[in-house]
MMTF fields as JSON, N, C-alpha, C and O atoms, coordinates in Angstrom:
{
  "mmtfVersion": "1.0.0",
  "mmtfProducer": "UNKNOWN",
  "numBonds": 463,
  "numAtoms": 464,
  "numGroups": 116,
  "numChains": 1,
  "numModels": 1,
  "chainsPerModel": [1],
  "groupsPerChain": [116],
  "chainIdList": ["A"],
  "bondAtomList": [4, 2, 8, 6, 12, 10, 16, 14, 20, 18, 24, 22, 28, 26, 32, 30, 36, 34, 40, 38, 44, 42, 48, 46, 52, 50, 56, 54, 60, 58, 64, 62, 68, 66, 72, 70, 76, 74, 80, 78, 84, 82, 88, 86, 92, 90, 96, 94, 100, 98, 104, 102, 108, 106, 112, 110, 116, 114, 120, 118, 124, 122, 128, 126, 132, 130, 136, 134, 140, 138, 144, 142, 148, 146, 152, 150, 156, 154, 160, 158, 164, 162, 168, 166, 172, 170, 176, 174, 180, 178, 184, 182, 188, 186, 192, 190, 196, 194, 200, 198, 204, 202, 208, 206, 212, 210, 216, 214, 220, 218, 224, 222, 228, 226, 232, 230, 236, 234, 240, 238, 244, 242, 248, 246, 252, 250, 256, 254, 260, 258, 264, 262, 268, 266, 272, 270, 276, 274, 280, 278, 284, 282, 288, 286, 292, 290, 296, 294, 300, 298, 304, 302, 308, 306, 312, 310, 316, 314, 320, 318, 324, 322, 328, 326, 332, 330, 336, 334, 340, 338, 344, 342, 348, 346, 352, 350, 356, 354, 360, 358, 364, 362, 368, 366, 372, 370, 376, 374, 380, 378, 384, 382, 388, 386, 392, 390, 396, 394, 400, 398, 404, 402, 408, 406, 412, 410, 416, 414, 420, 418, 424, 422, 428, 426, 432, 430, 436, 434, 440, 438, 444, 442, 448, 446, 452, 450, 456, 454, 460, 458],
  "bondOrderList": [1, 1, 1, 1, 1, 1, 1, 1, 1, 1, 1, 1, 1, 1, 1, 1, 1, 1, 1, 1, 1, 1, 1, 1, 1, 1, 1, 1, 1, 1, 1, 1, 1, 1, 1, 1, 1, 1, 1, 1, 1, 1, 1, 1, 1, 1, 1, 1, 1, 1, 1, 1, 1, 1, 1, 1, 1, 1, 1, 1, 1, 1, 1, 1, 1, 1, 1, 1, 1, 1, 1, 1, 1, 1, 1, 1, 1, 1, 1, 1, 1, 1, 1, 1, 1, 1, 1, 1, 1, 1, 1, 1, 1, 1, 1, 1, 1, 1, 1, 1, 1, 1, 1, 1, 1, 1, 1, 1, 1, 1, 1, 1, 1, 1, 1],
  "groupList": [{"groupName": "UNK", "atomNameList": ["N", "CA", "C", "O"], "elementList": ["N", "C", "C", "O"], "formalChargeList": [0, 0, 0, 0], "bondAtomList": [1, 0, 2, 1, 3, 2], "bondOrderList": [1, 1, 2], "singleLetterCode": "X", "chemCompType": "L-PEPTIDE LINKING"}],
  "groupTypeList": [0, 0, 0, 0, 0, 0, 0, 0, 0, 0, 0, 0, 0, 0, 0, 0, 0, 0, 0, 0, 0, 0, 0, 0, 0, 0, 0, 0, 0, 0, 0, 0, 0, 0, 0, 0, 0, 0, 0, 0, 0, 0, 0, 0, 0, 0, 0, 0, 0, 0, 0, 0, 0, 0, 0, 0, 0, 0, 0, 0, 0, 0, 0, 0, 0, 0, 0, 0, 0, 0, 0, 0, 0, 0, 0, 0, 0, 0, 0, 0, 0, 0, 0, 0, 0, 0, 0, 0, 0, 0, 0, 0, 0, 0, 0, 0, 0, 0, 0, 0, 0, 0, 0, 0, 0, 0, 0, 0, 0, 0, 0, 0, 0, 0, 0, 0],
  "groupIdList": [1, 2, 3, 4, 5, 6, 7, 8, 9, 10, 11, 12, 13, 14, 15, 16, 17, 18, 19, 20, 21, 22, 23, 24, 25, 26, 27, 28, 29, 30, 31, 32, 33, 34, 35, 36, 37, 38, 39, 40, 41, 42, 43, 44, 45, 46, 47, 48, 49, 50, 51, 52, 53, 54, 55, 56, 57, 58, 59, 60, 61, 62, 63, 64, 65, 66, 67, 68, 69, 70, 71, 72, 73, 74, 75, 76, 77, 78, 79, 80, 81, 82, 83, 84, 85, 86, 87, 88, 89, 90, 91, 92, 93, 94, 95, 96, 97, 98, 99, 100, 101, 102, 103, 104, 105, 106, 107, 108, 109, 110, 111, 112, 113, 114, 115, 116],
  "secStructList": [7, 7, 7, 7, 7, 7, 5, 7, 6, 6, 1, 7, 1, 2, 2, 2, 2, 2, 2, 2, 2, 2, 7, 1, 7, 7, 7, 7, 7, 7, 6, 6, 6, 6, 6, 7, 6, 6, 7, 7, 6, 6, 6, 2, 2, 2, 2, 2, 2, 2, 2, 2, 7, 7, 7, 5, 7, 1, 7, 6, 6, 6, 6, 6, 2, 2, 2, 2, 2, 2, 2, 6, 6, 1, 7, 7, 1, 7, 7, 7, 7, 7, 7, 1, 1, 1, 7, 2, 2, 2, 2, 2, 2, 2, 2, 2, 2, 2, 2, 2, 6, 7, 7, 1, 6, 6, 6, 6, 6, 7, 7, 7, 7, 1, 7, 7],
  "xCoordList": [0.395, 0.083, 0.491, 0.566, 0.673, 1.426, 0.819, -0.301, 3.165, 2.387, 1.243, 1.37, 0.68, -0.133, 0.549, 1.083, 0.341, 1.512, -0.141, -1.347, 0.491, -0.28, 0.706, 1.544, 0.696, 0.594, 0.536, -0.435, 1.556, 1.504, 1.343, 1.836, 0.511, 0.244, 1.654, 1.523, 2.656, 4.058, 5.159, 6.368, 3.94, 4.871, 4.116, 3.264, 5.494, 4.666, 4.373, 4.687, 3.501, 2.19, 2.589, 1.624, 3.966, 3.928, 4.501, 4.145, 5.157, 5.477, 4.41, 4.621, 3.196, 1.851, 1.694, 1.435, 1.731, 1.148, 1.921, 1.202, 3.885, 4.598, 3.587, 3.009, 3.585, 4.231, 2.998, 3.128, 1.72, 0.163, 0.486, 0.426, 0.944, 1.208, 2.205, 2.512, 2.507, 3.949, 3.456, 4.037, 2.834, 1.747, 0.318, 0.5, -0.853, -1.699, -2.389, -2.944, -2.002, -2.217, -1.998, -2.743, -1.138, -0.101, -1.611, -2.669, -1.61, -2.603, -2.581, -3.27, -1.528, -1.252, -2.636, -3.528, -2.404, -4.472, -3.221, -2.203, -3.741, -3.268, -3.56, -4.285, -2.904, -3.371, -4.093, -4.644, -5.2, -6.498, -7.013, -7.036, -7.784, -7.87, -8.304, -9.344, -6.536, -7.09, -7.516, -7.598, -7.669, -8.085, -6.886, -6.864, -6.12, -4.987, -4.574, -4.208, -4.885, -4.954, -4.468, -4.903, -3.934, -4.075, -4.119, -4.678, -3.255, -3.16, -1.998, -1.106, -2.331, -0.687, -0.054, -0.543, 1.504, 1.467, 1.179, 0.845, 1.422, 0.406, -0.492, -0.09, -1.333, -2.761, -2.686, -3.636, -1.537, -1.335, -0.667, -0.517, -0.478, 0.598, -0.717, -0.875, -1.411, -2.445, -3.566, -3.948, -3.914, -4.373, -4.28, -5.335, -3.094, -2.678, -2.333, -2.372, -2.104, -1.879, -2.874, -2.955, -4.369, -5.969, -6.078, -6.472, -6.004, -5.967, -4.456, -4.45, -3.335, -2.476, -1.664, -0.977, -1.753, -0.567, 0.539, 0.926, 1.085, 3.513, 2.485, 1.304, 3.492, 3.358, 4.098, 4.722, 4.711, 5.678, 4.891, 3.868, 6.23, 6.569, 8.058, 8.867, 7.925, 9.405, 10.071, 10.893, 9.494, 9.046, 10.444, 10.417, 11.655, 12.701, 12.954, 13.821, 11.792, 12.553, 11.836, 12.613, 10.79, 9.959, 8.977, 8.262, 9.281, 8.022, 8.378, 7.647, 10.242, 11.152, 11.212, 11.558, 10.895, 10.886, 9.226, 8.866, 8.856, 7.664, 6.427, 5.49, 7.82, 7.29, 7.88, 6.924, 8.842, 9.487, 8.406, 8.107, 8.058, 7.224, 6.382, 6.096, 5.167, 4.108, 4.352, 3.334, 5.569, 5.635, 5.859, 5.508, 6.48, 7.187, 5.756, 5.823, 4.735, 3.616, 2.629, 2.078, 2.192, 1.951, 2.653, 3.487, 1.86, 2.604, 2.368, 1.17, 3.015, 3.275, 3.717, 4.854, 2.697, 3.11, 4.033, 4.817, 4.433, 5.781, 5.87, 4.84, 7.063, 7.802, 8.672, 9.324, 8.659, 9.212, 10.168, 9.618, 11.264, 11.172, 11.797, 12.637, 11.026, 11.576, 12.359, 11.987, 13.937, 14.292, 13.96, 14.555, 13.531, 12.841, 14.097, 13.609, 15.919, 15.979, 16.203, 16.95, 15.611, 16.403, 15.432, 14.37, 16.162, 15.004, 14.026, 14.284, 12.809, 11.4, 11.762, 11.779, 12.344, 11.839, 12.224, 11.703, 14.137, 14.332, 13.726, 13.744, 13.192, 12.064, 10.802, 10.294, 10.434, 9.385, 9.558, 9.114, 10.686, 11.223, 11.806, 11.662, 12.485, 12.187, 11.0, 10.662, 10.546, 8.696, 8.146, 8.089, 7.68, 8.169, 8.842, 8.3, 9.825, 10.591, 10.361, 10.868, 9.974, 9.553, 8.191, 8.443, 7.329, 5.26, 6.003, 5.537, 7.104, 7.267, 8.126, 7.869, 8.86, 9.456, 9.736, 10.762, 8.057, 8.197, 6.341, 5.326, 6.791, 4.608, 5.41, 6.486, 3.883, 4.022, 4.576, 5.092, 4.299, 4.591, 5.957, 6.373, 6.549, 8.288, 8.681, 9.702, 7.245, 8.011, 7.068, 7.133, 6.519, 6.423, 7.283, 8.261, 6.677, 7.333, 9.383, 10.358, 9.218, 10.02, 10.218, 9.335, 11.636, 11.724, 12.91, 13.709, 12.732, 13.513, 13.632, 12.908, 14.433, 14.216, 15.095, 15.975, 14.176, 14.189, 14.939, 13.978, 16.163, 16.494, 17.383, 18.529, 16.832, 17.8, 18.526, 19.323],
  "yCoordList": [-1.069, -0.335, 1.53, 2.11, 2.122, 4.266, 4.537, 4.732, 4.432, 6.128, 7.148, 8.312, 7.057, 7.955, 8.823, 8.367, 10.408, 11.468, 12.167, 12.013, 12.791, 13.652, 14.727, 14.524, 15.875, 16.879, 17.128, 16.815, 17.689, 18.288, 19.698, 20.485, 20.447, 21.347, 22.16, 22.916, 22.102, 22.927, 22.799, 22.938, 22.451, 22.084, 22.638, 22.512, 23.484, 24.631, 23.94, 22.75, 24.649, 24.052, 24.662, 24.812, 25.382, 25.313, 23.346, 23.048, 22.272, 21.908, 21.169, 20.982, 20.733, 19.919, 20.54, 19.687, 21.887, 22.73, 21.823, 21.125, 21.398, 21.646, 20.114, 19.99, 19.402, 17.927, 17.696, 16.915, 18.563, 17.759, 17.956, 17.178, 19.877, 20.356, 19.558, 19.972, 18.65, 17.53, 16.133, 15.278, 15.891, 15.029, 15.02, 15.094, 14.902, 15.314, 13.805, 13.525, 13.041, 11.377, 11.3, 10.681, 11.833, 12.153, 12.067, 12.477, 11.577, 11.34, 12.076, 11.752, 13.465, 14.011, 14.97, 15.668, 14.714, 15.749, 16.174, 15.732, 17.125, 18.991, 18.606, 17.655, 19.467, 19.99, 20.421, 20.498, 21.324, 22.096, 20.812, 20.239, 19.789, 18.549, 17.732, 17.179, 17.899, 16.725, 17.518, 16.932, 18.548, 19.12, 18.757, 17.837, 19.38, 19.234, 20.247, 19.872, 21.622, 21.965, 22.572, 23.713, 22.588, 22.366, 21.29, 21.271, 20.408, 18.737, 18.719, 19.357, 17.15, 17.522, 15.791, 14.668, 16.533, 15.651, 14.122, 13.684, 13.219, 11.855, 12.534, 13.681, 12.596, 12.635, 12.791, 12.261, 13.532, 13.477, 12.38, 12.036, 12.143, 10.769, 9.145, 8.096, 9.645, 8.908, 8.188, 7.05, 10.046, 10.297, 9.97, 9.916, 9.644, 9.806, 7.893, 7.02, 7.633, 5.548, 5.601, 5.972, 5.153, 5.11, 5.74, 4.755, 6.623, 6.867, 6.091, 6.072, 5.528, 5.369, 5.575, 5.062, 6.75, 8.292, 8.098, 7.021, 8.732, 9.051, 10.126, 10.334, 10.766, 12.434, 12.323, 11.264, 14.191, 14.479, 16.219, 16.884, 16.312, 17.352, 18.293, 18.084, 18.996, 20.964, 19.986, 20.564, 18.752, 19.299, 18.172, 17.084, 19.195, 17.682, 17.692, 16.974, 18.952, 19.097, 17.936, 17.279, 17.49, 17.624, 15.696, 14.885, 15.659, 15.06, 13.291, 12.316, 13.45, 11.829, 11.186, 10.005, 11.822, 11.55, 10.442, 9.35, 11.296, 11.603, 9.842, 9.068, 10.384, 9.144, 8.048, 7.37, 7.727, 6.638, 5.876, 4.688, 6.929, 6.378, 6.294, 5.114, 6.972, 6.594, 4.604, 3.914, 4.041, 2.844, 1.751, 0.588, 2.634, 1.55, 0.638, 0.204, 0.473, 1.064, 0.656, -0.408, 1.278, 0.415, 1.381, 2.279, 0.739, 0.233, 1.702, 1.746, 2.858, 3.457, 3.846, 3.806, 4.108, 3.855, 4.851, 4.873, 5.847, 6.419, 7.227, 7.722, 8.479, 9.945, 9.709, 8.693, 11.479, 11.641, 13.631, 14.532, 13.747, 15.11, 15.361, 14.758, 16.745, 18.201, 18.914, 19.217, 19.217, 20.002, 21.433, 21.099, 22.793, 23.487, 24.665, 25.657, 24.524, 25.008, 24.396, 25.036, 23.057, 22.84, 23.511, 23.966, 23.521, 23.991, 23.357, 22.617, 23.998, 23.264, 22.445, 21.415, 22.585, 21.322, 20.212, 19.12, 20.641, 18.99, 17.701, 16.514, 19.168, 18.645, 18.112, 17.013, 19.004, 17.763, 16.644, 15.651, 16.873, 15.726, 14.232, 13.099, 14.58, 13.882, 13.236, 12.221, 13.616, 12.919, 12.065, 10.839, 12.842, 11.878, 11.258, 10.601, 11.207, 9.547, 8.933, 7.858, 8.726, 7.72, 7.989, 6.957, 8.358, 8.333, 6.4, 5.33, 6.539, 6.639, 5.199, 4.041, 5.394, 3.677, 3.055, 2.404, 3.334, 2.266, 2.542, 3.139, 1.687, 1.412, 1.963, 2.381, 1.576, 1.907, 1.122, 1.559, -0.089, -1.2, -1.228, -1.59, -0.635, 0.406, 1.384, 1.801, 1.438, 2.922, 2.316, 3.004, 1.292, 1.068, 1.171, 0.444, 2.499, 2.592, 2.976, 2.851, 3.487, 4.026, 5.975, 6.599, 6.742, 8.041, 7.782, 6.849, 9.341, 9.27, 11.31, 12.208, 11.224, 13.08, 12.927, 12.182, 14.216, 14.559, 16.116, 16.737, 16.726, 15.854, 14.554, 14.557, 13.45, 12.56, 12.734, 11.831],
  "zCoordList": [-0.378, 0.378, 0.41, 1.493, -0.656, -0.566, 0.527, 1.001, 1.071, 1.572, 2.413, 2.033, 2.961, 3.207, 4.454, 5.465, 4.018, 4.543, 5.756, 5.561, 6.741, 7.835, 8.116, 8.995, 7.447, 8.322, 9.7, 10.389, 10.129, 11.649, 12.027, 11.219, 13.538, 12.902, 12.472, 11.509, 12.933, 12.741, 11.29, 11.101, 10.439, 9.121, 7.605, 6.726, 8.314, 6.085, 5.733, 5.719, 5.246, 3.796, 2.862, 2.112, 2.207, 1.538, 1.178, 0.037, 1.825, 2.139, 1.245, 0.047, 1.908, 1.407, 0.241, -0.608, -0.335, -1.721, -2.449, -3.164, -2.601, -3.229, -3.69, -4.77, -2.918, -3.014, -4.181, -5.124, -3.924, -4.286, -6.164, -7.116, -5.957, -7.088, -8.182, -9.299, -7.729, -8.351, -8.179, -8.847, -7.68, -8.274, -6.548, -5.333, -7.357, -7.109, -6.415, -5.353, -7.677, -6.363, -4.92, -4.16, -4.628, -3.262, -2.12, -2.597, -0.788, 0.076, 1.244, 2.212, 1.241, 1.839, 2.78, 2.298, 3.935, 4.728, 5.359, 5.891, 5.069, 6.075, 7.252, 7.542, 8.111, 10.238, 10.1, 11.198, 8.72, 9.417, 9.458, 10.547, 7.629, 8.088, 9.099, 9.455, 9.632, 10.653, 12.279, 13.359, 12.095, 13.724, 14.556, 15.373, 14.335, 14.736, 16.454, 17.568, 15.844, 16.454, 17.802, 17.643, 18.876, 19.829, 21.064, 22.16, 20.346, 20.843, 20.628, 20.069, 21.641, 21.579, 21.124, 21.002, 20.969, 20.309, 19.977, 18.875, 21.431, 21.889, 21.372, 21.566, 20.903, 20.712, 18.876, 18.3, 17.903, 17.358, 16.726, 15.554, 17.312, 16.277, 16.746, 16.123, 18.075, 17.953, 16.803, 16.533, 16.159, 15.42, 14.31, 13.678, 13.654, 12.281, 12.822, 11.955, 13.918, 13.606, 13.147, 11.977, 14.09, 13.929, 12.558, 11.934, 11.746, 9.981, 9.461, 8.231, 9.977, 8.606, 8.047, 7.163, 8.825, 8.362, 8.498, 8.951, 8.272, 8.241, 8.621, 8.345, 9.421, 10.245, 10.093, 10.057, 9.78, 8.409, 9.382, 9.216, 10.463, 11.727, 11.077, 10.173, 11.734, 11.462, 13.549, 14.26, 13.917, 15.371, 16.083, 16.658, 15.636, 16.335, 17.772, 18.272, 18.849, 20.06, 20.618, 21.31, 20.586, 21.596, 20.577, 21.166, 19.469, 18.717, 18.639, 18.814, 18.201, 18.375, 19.658, 19.646, 20.972, 22.462, 22.68, 23.119, 22.222, 22.8, 21.741, 21.933, 20.376, 18.768, 19.888, 20.264, 20.407, 20.581, 22.024, 22.149, 22.853, 24.134, 23.717, 23.915, 22.882, 21.691, 21.035, 20.993, 20.656, 19.231, 21.064, 21.262, 21.966, 22.979, 23.676, 24.826, 22.969, 23.382, 22.353, 22.636, 21.074, 20.182, 18.987, 19.108, 17.553, 16.673, 15.877, 15.595, 15.432, 14.748, 12.687, 12.215, 12.066, 10.244, 10.569, 9.621, 11.553, 11.165, 11.169, 10.71, 11.626, 11.709, 10.939, 10.698, 10.242, 9.556, 9.301, 8.668, 9.834, 10.661, 9.543, 8.876, 9.416, 8.058, 9.097, 10.231, 8.31, 8.312, 8.893, 9.917, 9.192, 8.886, 8.167, 7.624, 8.174, 7.118, 5.795, 5.054, 5.243, 4.034, 3.42, 3.847, 1.854, 1.461, 0.217, -0.732, 0.679, -0.488, -0.802, -0.128, -2.316, -3.596, -3.064, -3.287, -1.555, -1.95, -0.686, -0.36, -0.343, 0.496, 0.088, 0.314, -0.495, -1.832, -1.993, -1.418, -3.354, -4.146, -3.338, -3.799, -2.035, -0.996, -0.766, -1.374, -0.17, 0.388, -0.806, -0.714, -2.1, -3.14, -3.776, -4.665, -3.671, -3.74, -2.418, -2.738, -1.076, -0.226, -1.272, -1.894, -1.767, -2.159, -2.839, -2.449, -3.796, -5.579, -4.517, -4.848, -3.597, -3.649, -2.715, -2.517, -1.48, -0.956, -0.284, -0.644, 0.841, 0.49, 2.08, 2.508, 2.572, 4.449, 5.765, 6.794, 5.378, 5.885, 6.565, 7.665, 5.33, 4.931, 6.4, 6.948, 6.615, 7.554, 9.482, 10.501, 9.402, 10.036, 11.425, 11.604, 12.77, 14.33, 14.009, 14.75, 12.455, 12.083, 11.804, 11.214, 12.403, 11.878, 11.243, 11.17, 10.627, 9.645, 9.408, 8.979, 9.754, 9.084, 7.363, 6.932, 6.703, 6.265, 5.226, 4.774, 4.846, 3.963, 3.864, 4.312, 3.27, 2.954, 2.685, 2.431]
}
């Protein structure tokens, strides 16, 4: 099954727009659609897991630790941490590569930093 992405509330929406502009068939849900405003990291991870979506976030301060605790208790579709200083084009290309070249099963309980 193809990777389905979920944007965290802190993710630059230009990344989501850029991915969808380049490949409209990517399933990349925004934080607004998921109603993530004011939710804790754990709640965001739980919703993403429930919906089978790899969470894409800029939060490298608290999200990795919360993710580690989360996967110790239950399965997660995965977490991608995007460097805030990264060039948008590179991030978009890396997310498209992940979508095109991997399956959702490849990301279970994994955390990876982008750019690759």
